[in-house]
MDTraj code that builds the backbone (N, CA, C; nanometers):
import mdtraj as md
import numpy as np

residues = "UNK UNK UNK UNK UNK UNK UNK UNK UNK UNK UNK UNK UNK UNK UNK UNK UNK UNK UNK UNK UNK UNK UNK UNK UNK UNK UNK UNK UNK UNK UNK UNK UNK UNK UNK UNK UNK UNK UNK UNK UNK UNK UNK UNK UNK UNK UNK UNK UNK UNK UNK UNK UNK UNK UNK UNK UNK UNK UNK UNK UNK UNK UNK UNK UNK UNK UNK UNK UNK UNK UNK UNK UNK UNK UNK UNK UNK UNK UNK UNK UNK UNK UNK UNK UNK UNK UNK UNK UNK UNK UNK UNK UNK UNK UNK UNK UNK".split()
xyz = np.array([
    [-0.0113, 1.2727, -0.8600],
    [-0.0447, 1.1697, -0.8228],
    [-0.1556, 1.1691, -0.7148],
    [-0.2122, 1.0643, -0.7307],
    [-0.3464, 1.0637, -0.6257],
    [-0.3257, 0.9820, -0.4893],
    [-0.4157, 1.0322, -0.3868],
    [-0.3748, 0.9546, -0.2587],
    [-0.4749, 0.8230, -0.2480],
    [-0.4453, 0.7351, -0.2001],
    [-0.5090, 0.6155, -0.1938],
    [-0.5107, 0.5375, -0.0291],
    [-0.6095, 0.4675, 0.0091],
    [-0.5608, 0.3856, 0.1339],
    [-0.6009, 0.2617, 0.1096],
    [-0.5003, 0.1649, 0.1546],
    [-0.5187, 0.0187, 0.1168],
    [-0.5282, -0.0627, 0.2503],
    [-0.6429, -0.1297, 0.2262],
    [-0.6538, -0.2362, 0.3705],
    [-0.6294, -0.3887, 0.3344],
    [-0.5863, -0.4367, 0.3843],
    [-0.5189, -0.5895, 0.3558],
    [-0.5650, -0.6572, 0.4824],
    [-0.6382, -0.7838, 0.4657],
    [-0.6509, -0.8804, 0.5571],
    [-0.5702, -0.9924, 0.5493],
    [-0.4822, -1.0414, 0.5942],
    [-0.3961, -1.1708, 0.5544],
    [-0.4677, -1.2796, 0.6700],
    [-0.4246, -1.4182, 0.6398],
    [-0.4895, -1.5230, 0.7112],
    [-0.4292, -1.5310, 0.8289],
    [-0.5526, -1.5798, 0.9125],
    [-0.4854, -1.5849, 1.0674],
    [-0.3866, -1.6869, 1.1053],
    [-0.3851, -1.8062, 1.0134],
    [-0.2903, -1.8968, 1.0630],
    [-0.1351, -1.8484, 1.0428],
    [-0.1287, -1.7258, 0.9950],
    [0.0172, -1.6990, 0.9734],
    [0.0861, -1.6225, 1.0576],
    [0.2265, -1.6419, 1.0823],
    [0.2836, -1.6120, 1.2200],
    [0.2718, -1.4360, 1.2043],
    [0.2741, -1.3443, 1.2781],
    [0.2654, -1.1985, 1.2739],
    [0.3933, -1.1611, 1.1893],
    [0.4949, -1.2063, 1.2661],
    [0.6276, -1.1768, 1.1833],
    [0.6313, -1.1742, 1.0197],
    [0.5728, -1.2866, 0.9920],
    [0.5393, -1.3070, 0.8361],
    [0.4614, -1.2106, 0.7751],
    [0.3307, -1.1826, 0.8399],
    [0.2842, -1.0771, 0.7964],
    [0.3325, -0.9632, 0.7708],
    [0.3892, -0.9113, 0.8870],
    [0.4714, -0.7682, 0.8754],
    [0.5776, -0.7537, 0.7658],
    [0.6028, -0.8831, 0.7102],
    [0.7347, -0.8936, 0.6150],
    [0.6498, -0.8799, 0.4798],
    [0.5179, -0.9266, 0.4726],
    [0.4434, -0.8934, 0.3523],
    [0.4032, -0.7661, 0.3438],
    [0.3710, -0.7157, 0.4407],
    [0.3182, -0.5473, 0.4282],
    [0.4389, -0.4894, 0.4010],
    [0.5792, -0.4984, 0.4331],
    [0.6852, -0.4413, 0.4181],
    [0.7097, -0.4565, 0.2495],
    [0.6756, -0.5966, 0.2153],
    [0.6846, -0.6096, 0.0625],
    [0.5995, -0.5417, -0.0145],
    [0.5000, -0.5110, 0.0248],
    [0.3706, -0.4212, -0.0485],
    [0.4312, -0.2970, -0.0487],
    [0.4710, -0.2585, 0.0585],
    [0.4918, -0.1267, 0.0621],
    [0.6296, -0.1030, -0.0317],
    [0.7015, -0.1631, -0.0297],
    [0.8397, -0.1781, -0.1591],
    [0.7930, -0.1765, -0.2609],
    [0.6832, -0.2420, -0.3163],
    [0.6022, -0.2801, -0.4257],
    [0.5810, -0.1188, -0.4722],
    [0.4922, -0.0279, -0.3725],
    [0.4327, 0.0717, -0.3935],
    [0.5501, 0.1961, -0.4025],
    [0.6519, 0.1635, -0.3577],
    [0.7590, 0.2475, -0.3389],
    [0.8493, 0.2731, -0.5014],
    [0.8327, 0.1612, -0.5400],
    [0.8609, 0.1654, -0.6970],
    [0.8342, 0.2696, -0.7942],
    [0.6947, 0.2931, -0.7874],
    [0.6520, 0.4043, -0.8573],
    [0.5490, 0.4903, -0.8131],
    [0.5421, 0.4681, -0.6497],
    [0.4602, 0.5730, -0.5955],
    [0.5410, 0.6000, -0.4783],
    [0.4427, 0.6423, -0.3682],
    [0.5194, 0.6868, -0.2490],
    [0.4113, 0.6435, -0.1105],
    [0.4776, 0.5576, -0.0139],
    [0.3996, 0.5444, 0.0837],
    [0.3863, 0.6482, 0.1849],
    [0.2774, 0.6569, 0.2547],
    [0.2538, 0.7973, 0.3198],
    [0.2373, 0.7456, 0.4866],
    [0.1966, 0.6249, 0.4860],
    [0.1707, 0.5799, 0.6421],
    [0.1453, 0.4369, 0.6119],
    [0.1580, 0.3834, 0.7304],
    [0.1517, 0.2472, 0.7418],
    [0.0820, 0.2202, 0.8929],
    [-0.0174, 0.1526, 0.8930],
    [-0.0724, 0.1112, 1.0224],
    [-0.1194, -0.0288, 1.0567],
    [-0.0473, -0.1097, 1.0996],
    [-0.0768, -0.2593, 1.1660],
    [-0.1682, -0.2558, 1.2583],
    [-0.3020, -0.3378, 1.2398],
    [-0.3766, -0.3467, 1.3522],
    [-0.3705, -0.4768, 1.4296],
    [-0.3204, -0.5769, 1.3654],
    [-0.2917, -0.6773, 1.4185],
    [-0.3948, -0.7937, 1.3933],
    [-0.4550, -0.8850, 1.4803],
    [-0.5479, -1.0056, 1.4746],
    [-0.6693, -0.9227, 1.5235],
    [-0.7591, -0.9170, 1.4457],
    [-0.8931, -0.8811, 1.4677],
    [-1.0135, -0.9653, 1.4226],
    [-1.1064, -0.9729, 1.5027],
    [-1.2266, -1.0924, 1.4602],
    [-1.3056, -1.0374, 1.3757],
    [-1.3552, -1.1191, 1.2820],
    [-1.4681, -1.0483, 1.1666],
    [-1.5744, -1.0421, 1.2418],
    [-1.7059, -0.9424, 1.1746],
    [-1.8042, -0.9295, 1.2051],
    [-1.8681, -1.0435, 1.1311],
    [-1.8135, -1.1145, 1.0355],
    [-1.8858, -1.2167, 0.9723],
    [-1.7974, -1.3270, 0.9161],
    [-1.8387, -1.4701, 0.9008],
    [-1.7288, -1.5667, 0.8598],
    [-1.6874, -1.5163, 0.7243],
    [-1.5610, -1.5279, 0.6939],
    [-1.5227, -1.5304, 0.5337],
    [-1.4460, -1.6480, 0.5174],
    [-1.5066, -1.7265, 0.4191],
    [-1.4087, -1.8306, 0.3644],
    [-1.3822, -1.9357, 0.5127],
    [-1.4686, -1.9678, 0.5925],
    [-1.4597, -2.0559, 0.7152],
    [-1.3792, -2.0024, 0.8028],
    [-1.3368, -1.8812, 0.8005],
    [-1.2290, -1.8088, 0.9002],
    [-1.3300, -1.6944, 0.9603],
    [-1.2654, -1.6690, 1.1055],
    [-1.3587, -1.5921, 1.1752],
    [-1.2568, -1.4533, 1.2303],
    [-1.1339, -1.4489, 1.2014],
    [-1.0286, -1.3545, 1.2321],
    [-0.9156, -1.3497, 1.1148],
    [-0.8408, -1.2346, 1.1393],
    [-0.7443, -1.2295, 1.0403],
    [-0.6620, -1.1166, 1.0982],
    [-0.5444, -1.0860, 1.0304],
    [-0.4546, -1.0020, 1.0406],
    [-0.4633, -0.8798, 0.9585],
    [-0.5019, -0.7488, 0.9988],
    [-0.5347, -0.6364, 0.9425],
    [-0.4348, -0.5213, 0.9336],
    [-0.4135, -0.4598, 0.8286],
    [-0.3228, -0.3551, 0.8048],
    [-0.3626, -0.2558, 0.6916],
    [-0.3358, -0.1408, 0.7242],
    [-0.3808, -0.0246, 0.6373],
    [-0.2596, 0.0396, 0.5760],
    [-0.2509, 0.0887, 0.4521],
    [-0.1271, 0.1681, 0.4015],
    [-0.1866, 0.2635, 0.3332],
    [-0.1530, 0.3776, 0.3645],
    [-0.1890, 0.5317, 0.2907],
    [-0.0598, 0.5432, 0.1785],
    [-0.1094, 0.5738, 0.0607],
    [-0.0086, 0.5981, -0.0451],
    [-0.0391, 0.6903, -0.1589],
    [0.0350, 0.6932, -0.2058],
    [0.0237, 0.8060, -0.3312],
    [0.0681, 0.7402, -0.4701],
    [-0.0033, 0.7421, -0.5701],
    [0.0361, 0.6627, -0.6933],
    [-0.0650, 0.7059, -0.8108],
    [-0.0128, 0.6180, -0.9283],
    [-0.0955, 0.6497, -1.0429],
    [-0.1772, 0.5204, -1.0519],
    [-0.2984, 0.5402, -1.1518],
    [-0.4106, 0.4250, -1.1468],
    [-0.3265, 0.2878, -1.2021],
    [-0.2358, 0.3147, -1.2704],
    [-0.1643, 0.1977, -1.3167],
    [-0.1131, 0.1040, -1.1624],
    [-0.0494, 0.1934, -1.1294],
    [-0.0025, 0.1044, -0.9807],
    [-0.1140, 0.0542, -0.9331],
    [-0.2190, 0.1209, -0.8814],
    [-0.3566, 0.0550, -0.8181],
    [-0.4003, -0.0630, -0.8825],
    [-0.3923, -0.0653, -1.0445],
    [-0.4369, -0.1715, -1.0948],
    [-0.3684, -0.2903, -1.0462],
    [-0.2263, -0.2781, -1.0922],
    [-0.1186, -0.3799, -1.0460],
    [-0.1223, -0.4359, -0.9144],
    [-0.1256, -0.3360, -0.8239],
    [-0.1201, -0.3835, -0.6704],
    [-0.2622, -0.4603, -0.6603],
    [-0.3767, -0.4123, -0.7077],
    [-0.4912, -0.4910, -0.6767],
    [-0.4976, -0.6562, -0.7274],
    [-0.4530, -0.6453, -0.8557],
    [-0.4321, -0.7803, -0.9271],
    [-0.3557, -0.8684, -0.8447],
    [-0.2235, -0.8212, -0.7991],
    [-0.1358, -0.8919, -0.7348],
    [-0.1806, -0.9343, -0.5802],
    [-0.2678, -0.8396, -0.5108],
    [-0.3264, -0.9135, -0.3888],
    [-0.4391, -0.9933, -0.4097],
    [-0.5023, -0.9949, -0.5092],
    [-0.6291, -1.0999, -0.5314],
    [-0.5583, -1.2024, -0.5560],
    [-0.4240, -1.2206, -0.6338],
    [-0.3645, -1.3348, -0.6515],
    [-0.2953, -1.4070, -0.5444],
    [-0.2939, -1.3378, -0.4298],
    [-0.2064, -1.4061, -0.3133],
    [-0.2809, -1.4815, -0.2189],
    [-0.2265, -1.5968, -0.1947],
    [-0.2934, -1.6934, -0.1180],
    [-0.2785, -1.6342, 0.0380],
    [-0.1873, -1.5660, 0.0820],
    [-0.1919, -1.5080, 0.2180],
    [-0.3061, -1.3814, 0.2325],
    [-0.3714, -1.3272, 0.1293],
    [-0.4568, -1.2330, 0.1535],
    [-0.5976, -1.2856, 0.1263],
    [-0.6965, -1.2708, 0.2371],
    [-0.8172, -1.3060, 0.2569],
    [-0.9059, -1.1940, 0.1518],
    [-0.8816, -1.0883, 0.2123],
    [-0.9502, -0.9553, 0.1284],
    [-0.8403, -0.8202, 0.1175],
    [-0.8650, -0.7520, 0.0495],
    [-0.8240, -0.6247, 0.0315],
    [-0.9324, -0.5287, -0.0164],
    [-0.8788, -0.3981, -0.0001],
    [-0.9721, -0.2974, -0.0386],
    [-0.9028, -0.1867, -0.0352],
    [-0.9047, -0.1196, -0.1727],
    [-0.8097, -0.0066, -0.2287],
    [-0.9109, 0.1181, -0.2633],
    [-0.8963, 0.2334, -0.1745],
    [-1.0126, 0.3277, -0.1985],
    [-0.9262, 0.4675, -0.2229],
    [-0.9828, 0.5722, -0.2901],
    [-0.9181, 0.6991, -0.3475],
    [-0.9500, 0.7748, -0.2318],
    [-0.8479, 0.8601, -0.1654],
    [-0.8880, 0.9703, -0.0526],
    [-0.8861, 1.1031, -0.1175],
    [-1.0157, 1.1315, -0.1516],
    [-1.0241, 1.2559, -0.1838],
    [-0.9876, 1.3811, -0.0873],
    [-0.9827, 1.3346, 0.0412],
    [-0.9834, 1.4308, 0.1493],
    [-0.8540, 1.4653, 0.1747],
    [-0.7702, 1.3959, 0.1018],
    [-0.6026, 1.4542, 0.1216],
    [-0.5333, 1.4939, -0.0044],
    [-0.6219, 1.5109, -0.0920],
    [-0.5653, 1.5894, -0.2436],
    [-0.5797, 1.7279, -0.2256],
    [-0.5132, 1.8061, -0.2909],
    [-0.4829, 1.9494, -0.2747],
    [-0.5629, 1.9978, -0.3938],
])
top = md.Topology()
chain = top.add_chain()
for i, resn in enumerate(residues, 1):
    res = top.add_residue(resn, chain, resSeq=i)
    for name in ("N", "CA", "C"):
        top.add_atom(name, md.element.get_by_symbol(name[0]), res)
traj = md.Trajectory(xyz[None], top)
């Protein structure tokens, strides 16, 4: 399995507890065929530039291990979610042995 980092930006009009629940759901989805190695919730942050007429959003970062099939499915699901403004999945080569 390879190591990845996932950053998600959720809509600012959501309640923080709902955002945390959605992050837990993403973690549970990853755990079905991979392994979450770390979660970091940054909270509401201001954007450097406007995205879809919004100036802020809830940031969260998940470190996980999985196969490319999981990464593709996760990226597809997050891009369809109305609660997610942006997401980015990168491969962590510094954490692989």
